[in-house]
Phi, psi and omega in degrees: 000135181288160181299318182291326178292320177297317180297318179295317179297318179296319178298318178296318180295314179297318178298318179296316179296319177295320177298317178296315179299316179296318179298314183291325186256000181300324178301322179288325179292328183276344181291153179277167177283181185290343181287343180246152177289161177297165177307138176057034180294131178229120173278106184281310175220185178293334183247003184222129178222157175232156179195174167280186184300118175287154174285165176304320179295320178293322177298319180290333180284341186303319180297319179298325181277002175092007179286143180235354179212137172236127174245118179256119182264002179267143173301147185293347182256011179287154179304128177093356180289162179252118187303321184254031183302313180303319179293315180301319182288310183296327179297342179258015176079019181252137175289145183225132177227133174247120174247099186285091182278122178292122183304320185273348184213067176294141185247149174304326179296326176299313180293322180298315178298315177304312181298316180299316181293315181295318179295320180292342181245025181305135179091344177276137178294123190231138170249123173254124180221167173212207183290313184228009181078030174268303176303314185298313181294323182289314178297322179292321174305308182300316180299313182297319181290314185284313188262328180261357178059032175285133179302136182306320180296331177282313184294327184292340179301324180291327176291312183292343174292342181249316186195167170252114185303141177288169187305314183292332175284324176297317178299316178300312181299313181297322180290322178294315178298315180299322178297340178253017176075023181244120177261130180203128175254132187280332181219000000 
C-alpha cells in the first residue's frame, strides 16, 4: 500500500471514529447545564414535575432543589439515556426508580407500578421523566385524574404543553381511565 493511500485510509478511520463518538455523545453535548431545567420541564404541582432527560449536572442539582424521588419511564438503552443515572441520583440522597415503558406498547402494569410508587411517596418532591417528557407527562396525567381526582380537561393541559398523544397512546389513556370508571374522549 502506498504512503498516500495509507494516509487517506487513516484519515477515513479517524473521521469515522469521531463521527461515531459525536453521534453517541451528542445528546449529552446538547443538554443544558444545571442552571436551566431539563428539556420540556413542567411543574405540575409544588411537589411534582415532569421533564425530558436531565443532564448529569441537572440530576446532581435535584437534591439542592429539594427533590427526593426520581422516576424514569424510559428504557435504559434509549437514545440519550445516561448509563449511570441511578447512581448519580442516589449518590445525592434521592430515591431512584426506572420503569422501562415500551414506547410502542405501554402496559397497564407499567401504570400500576408507577401509581403504587407515586402513592407510596406522596408528599415527597418528585421528578418524573423520560426521554422527551411524553411518557412522563401522560402517566402523570393519568395518575392525577385517577388518584388526585383532577378533572381530565384540566390535567390534559400539562400533557398538551409538551405534545399531542399519538393514536396508540390515546387508546392506552382511554383504556386506563375506563378501567377506573372514568370516561373521557381526548378529541
